[in-house]
C-alpha positions in Angstrom: -26.4 11.0 56.2 -29.4 10.1 54.3 -27.8 10.3 50.7 -31.1 8.8 48.9 -33.5 11.7 50.7 -30.7 14.3 49.7 -30.8 13.4 46.2 -34.5 13.3 46.0 -34.7 16.7 47.8 -32.3 18.1 45.1 -34.0 16.7 42.0 -37.3 17.9 43.4 -35.7 21.6 43.7 -34.2 21.3 40.3 -37.9 20.4 39.0 -39.4 23.2 40.7 -37.0 25.5 39.5 -37.9 24.5 36.2 -41.4 24.9 36.6 -40.9 28.3 38.2 -38.8 29.5 35.1 -41.6 28.1 32.9 -44.5 29.9 34.8 -42.4 33.3 34.8 -42.0 33.2 31.1 -45.9 32.3 30.8 -46.5 35.3 33.0 -48.0 33.1 35.8 -46.2 35.2 38.5 -47.9 33.7 41.8 -46.9 30.0 40.7 -43.5 31.1 39.7 -43.3 32.6 43.3 -44.6 29.3 44.7 -42.1 27.0 42.9 -39.4 29.3 43.8 -39.9 29.3 47.3 -40.4 25.7 47.3 -37.1 25.1 45.4 -35.2 27.2 47.8 -36.9 25.2 50.7 -36.2 21.7 49.3 -32.7 22.4 48.5 -31.9 23.8 51.8 -33.5 20.9 53.5 -31.0 18.7 51.5 -28.1 20.7 52.9 -29.3 20.5 56.3 -29.4 16.8 55.7 -26.0 16.7 54.2 -24.6 18.6 57.4 -26.2 15.8 59.7 -29.1 17.8 61.0 -32.8 17.6 60.6 -34.5 20.3 58.3 -37.3 22.5 60.0 -40.9 21.2 59.9 -42.3 24.7 60.3 -40.6 26.2 57.1 -37.9 27.8 58.8 -34.7 26.3 57.3 -33.0 29.5 57.5 -32.9 29.4 61.1 -31.7 25.7 61.2 -29.1 26.4 58.8 -27.9 29.3 60.9 -27.5 27.5 64.1 -26.2 24.0 62.9 -22.3 23.3 62.8 -20.9 23.9 59.3 -17.5 23.0 57.8 -15.2 26.1 58.2 -14.4 26.0 54.2 -18.2 26.2 53.5 -18.9 29.0 56.1 -18.9 31.8 53.3 -20.9 30.0 50.9 -23.6 29.0 53.5 -23.5 32.7 54.9 -24.6 33.8 51.3 -27.4 31.4 51.1 -28.7 32.5 54.4 -28.7 36.0 53.4 -30.8 34.9 50.2 -32.9 32.4 51.9 -34.5 34.4 54.9 -36.4 36.8 52.6 -37.5 33.9 50.4 -38.9 32.0 53.5 -41.2 35.1 54.2 -43.0 34.1 50.9 -43.8 30.4 52.1 -47.3 31.3 53.5 -47.9 34.2 51.0 -47.3 32.2 47.9 -49.8 29.8 49.0 -52.9 31.5 50.4 -54.8 34.9 50.6 -53.7 36.8 53.2 -54.8 40.3 54.5 -53.1 43.6 53.6 -52.7 46.5 55.9 -56.2 47.7 55.1 -57.7 44.3 56.2 -58.5 43.2 52.7 -57.5 39.7 51.4 -55.1 39.4 48.7 -54.7 36.2 46.8 -51.5 35.4 45.5 -52.2 35.9 41.8 -52.9 39.6 42.7 -50.1 40.0 44.9 -47.2 38.6 42.6 -46.1 40.9 39.9 -43.2 40.3 37.5 -40.7 42.0 39.5 -41.6 40.2 42.7 -41.6 36.8 41.1 -38.2 37.3 39.4 -36.6 38.4 42.4 -37.8 35.0 44.1 -36.8 33.2 40.9 -33.2 34.8 40.9 -32.8 33.9 44.7 -34.0 30.3 44.1 -31.4 29.9 41.2 -28.6 31.3 43.6 -29.6 29.1 46.6 -29.8 25.9 44.6 -26.5 26.7 42.9 -24.6 27.5 45.9 -26.4 24.3 47.8 -25.4 22.0 45.1 -22.0 23.1 45.4 -21.6 22.7 49.0 -23.3 19.2 48.9 -20.6 18.2 46.5 -17.8 19.4 48.7 -19.5 17.9 52.0 -20.0 14.4 50.1 -16.4 14.4 48.5 -14.9 15.1 52.0 -16.9 12.0 53.3 -15.8 9.7 50.3 
């Protein structure tokens, strides 16, 4: 287990959550969305490492976390994370780049994200980070 990397990923996720919360309060909804997505991704990478596997390099930690072996006592908590994580991961590209809408018009992130969308991603990131921190604590205490 790469404890130093796990700690660094969790600290990064915590910092990103702080930035997401700040940007939400300041009504910068696109950057709130971006930091929320990054928080969820980094915290999930930490959990995957703690479970002895390697995070996705293609922004699909949801898939990696779903298929790798997990301790039975953490199964429910990790399933809860997966349920929230999958829709968050769908925003990894959208929160960073302009994408075409169904009419073929480019929509930039600042035009796409509103208060409701940003808040949903922010709340999801908070839940993911909270459950993952608890899961990692349980994993590390088992190995001590």
